[in-house]
C-alpha positions in Angstrom: 22.3 -6.8 -25.9 22.1 -7.5 -22.2 23.0 -3.9 -21.4 20.3 -2.7 -23.8 17.7 -4.9 -22.0 18.8 -3.6 -18.6 18.5 0.0 -19.9 15.0 -0.6 -21.3 13.9 -2.1 -18.0 15.3 0.8 -16.1 13.6 3.3 -18.4 10.2 1.6 -18.0 10.6 1.4 -14.3 11.6 5.1 -14.1 8.6 6.2 -16.2 6.3 4.0 -14.2 7.6 5.5 -10.9 7.1 9.0 -12.3 3.5 8.2 -13.2 2.8 6.6 -9.9 4.3 9.6 -8.0 2.1 12.0 -9.9 -1.1 9.9 -9.2 -0.3 8.4 -5.8 -3.0 8.3 -3.2 -2.2 8.8 0.5 -2.1 5.4 2.3 -3.7 4.6 5.6 -2.8 1.2 7.0 -5.4 1.3 9.8 -8.1 2.1 7.3 -6.8 -0.8 5.1 -7.1 -3.2 8.0 -10.8 -2.4 8.3 -11.2 -2.9 4.5 -9.4 -6.2 4.4 -12.5 -8.3 5.2 -12.9 -9.2 1.5 -9.3 -10.4 1.4 -8.8 -12.5 4.5 -11.0 -15.3 3.3 -8.2 -16.3 1.0 -5.1 -14.3 1.9 -5.6 -14.6 5.7 -5.5 -18.4 5.7 -2.1 -20.1 5.6 -1.7 -22.4 2.5 -5.2 -21.6 1.3 -5.7 -23.0 -2.2 -7.5 -21.5 -5.2 -8.9 -23.8 -7.9 -8.8 -21.5 -10.9 -7.2 -21.9 -13.4 -5.7 -24.8 -11.5 -5.2 -25.7 -7.9 -2.4 -23.6 -6.2 -1.8 -21.8 -3.0 -2.9 -18.1 -3.2 0.1 -15.7 -2.9 1.4 -14.4 0.4 0.9 -10.7 0.3 1.8 -9.6 3.9 5.2 -8.0 3.5 4.9 -7.4 -0.2 5.7 -4.0 -1.7 2.7 -1.6 -1.3 3.3 -0.2 -4.8 3.2 -3.6 -6.3 -0.1 -4.5 -4.5 -1.7 -1.3 -5.9 -0.4 -2.1 -9.3 -1.7 -5.7 -9.2 -5.2 -4.6 -8.0 -5.3 -1.9 -10.7 -4.4 -4.5 -13.4 -7.2 -6.8 -12.2 -9.6 -4.0 -12.2 -8.6 -3.0 -15.8 -8.6 -6.6 -17.0 -4.9 -6.7 -17.7 -4.7 -9.5 -15.2 -7.5 -12.0 -15.8 -9.0 -13.8 -12.9 -12.8 -13.8 -12.4 -12.7 -13.6 -8.6 -10.0 -11.0 -8.3 -11.5 -9.0 -11.1 -14.8 -8.8 -9.2 -13.1 -7.8 -6.0 -10.8 -5.2 -7.6 -13.7 -3.7 -9.6 -15.3 -2.8 -6.3 -12.3 -0.9 -5.0 -11.5 2.8 -5.3 -8.0 4.1 -5.6 -8.1 5.0 -1.9 -9.2 1.5 -1.0 -6.3 0.0 -3.0 -3.8 2.4 -1.4 -5.1 1.6 2.1 -5.1 -2.2 1.6 -1.6 -2.0 0.2 -0.4 0.0 3.2 -1.9 -2.5 5.5 -0.5 -5.6 3.9 2.9 -4.2 3.2 3.4 -3.6 6.9 1.5 -6.6 8.3 4.3 -9.2 8.1 6.8 -7.3 10.3 9.6 -9.5 8.8 13.3 -8.9 9.3 14.8 -7.5 6.0 16.6 -10.0 3.9 19.6 -8.5 2.2 22.0 -11.3 1.4 22.2 -12.7 -2.2 21.5 -16.4 -2.6 24.6 -18.7 -2.3 25.3 -21.9 -4.1 22.8 -21.5 -6.9 22.4 -24.8 -8.8 23.9 -24.6 -12.3 20.6 -25.4 -14.0 18.9 -22.7 -12.1 21.7 -20.2 -12.7 21.3 -20.7 -16.4 17.5 -20.1 -16.2 18.0 -17.0 -14.1 20.4 -15.7 -16.8 18.0 -16.6 -19.6 15.2 -14.6 -18.0 17.5 -11.8 -16.7 15.4 -12.1 -13.5 17.7 -10.3 -11.1 17.7 -7.2 -13.4 14.2 -6.4 -12.1 13.7 -8.4 -9.0 17.1 -7.8 -7.4 20.0 -10.2 -6.7 18.3 -11.6 -3.7 14.8 -11.5 -5.2 13.7 -9.5 -2.1 14.7 -6.0 -3.4 13.3 -5.2 -6.8 14.7 -2.2 -8.6 11.3 -0.6 -8.4 8.7 -1.2 -5.7 6.0 -1.7 -8.4 7.8 -5.1 -9.0 7.1 -8.0 -6.6 9.3 -9.6 -4.1 9.7 -13.3 -5.2 11.8 -14.9 -2.5 9.9 -17.3 -0.3 6.7 -17.0 -2.3 4.7 -20.1 -2.9 6.2 -22.0 -5.8 2.9 -23.3 -7.2 1.6 -19.7 -7.3 4.7 -18.4 -9.1 4.5 -21.3 -11.6 0.9 -20.4 -12.4 1.8 -16.7 -12.7 4.6 -17.4 -15.2 2.3 -19.6 -17.3 -0.3 -16.8 -17.3 2.3 -14.5 -18.8 2.7 -17.1 -21.5 -1.0 -17.3 -22.2 -2.5 -15.2 -25.0 -6.0 -14.7 -26.5 -7.8 -16.3 -23.5 -10.7 -14.4 -22.1 -10.4 -15.8 -18.6 -6.6 -16.4 -18.1 -3.6 -14.3 -18.8 -1.5 -11.3 -17.7 -0.8 -8.4 -20.0 2.6 -7.0 -19.1 5.0 -6.4 -22.0 8.2 -7.0 -20.0 7.1 -10.1 -18.2 5.5 -11.6 -21.3 8.8 -11.2 -23.1 10.8 -12.7 -20.3 8.4 -15.6 -19.6 7.6 -16.9 -23.0 11.0 -18.5 -23.9 10.7 -20.8 -20.9 9.2 -24.3 -21.2 6.7 -25.3 -18.5 9.3 -27.5 -16.9 11.8 -24.6 -16.8 9.1 -22.3 -15.3 8.4 -24.8 -12.6 12.1 -25.1 -11.8 12.4 -21.4 -11.5 9.3 -21.0 -9.4 10.3 -23.7 -7.0 13.8 -22.2 -6.6 12.3 -18.8 -5.7 10.2 -20.5 -3.1 13.2 -21.9 -1.3 14.9 -18.5 -0.8 14.7 -16.7 2.5 12.0 -14.0 2.1 9.9 -11.4 3.8 6.5 -12.6 2.7 4.0 -14.2 5.1 0.4 -15.2 5.5 -0.7 -13.7 8.8 -3.7 -15.7 10.0 -6.8 -13.5 10.5 -10.2 -14.3 11.7 -13.1 -13.8 9.3 -15.2 -12.6 12.3 -14.4 -9.2 13.8 
């Protein structure tokens, strides 16, 4: 069964990569830096907190995979990810805007690559990682996903990851939720307490993600 799940994940990733390769837009990091004014009010302030659907730190996106950033913005624009503020911002972006912003943020952190797998994983966490088959998509060190359309998790804010996991568990809500078949299937078996344990564990891992402080005034 586990091998079947891995095969399905690999197939979905391969098909997604093929579609992306066919439709990919050339990226310009310098152009993205100029377009980031609408982003820095939240993502350019360390530990900045959002208040919807609850209070949590907004995700660190500097150093994140460019392909994932484009995917996330596209999902907000289409409504597959529900968040009023992000939906409004994403709706104003063209494919070129998304590609340029992704290029800028993916290279902004300038972090040293993290390649080592986590050591001394607590037994309760190891059981949850196995239950969710997390490494199959996000990589053994949670910094190297099997496909760049999947996010790096290591070092990300735990409170954000917890909210994200709960959103994958949310259905039939006009304002909250994330529509992704793989993640919905993986996240739903977890209790809220288990999701919080997982999220907080990922936050403790060495990662490549950062919030790079930026002035709102340029």
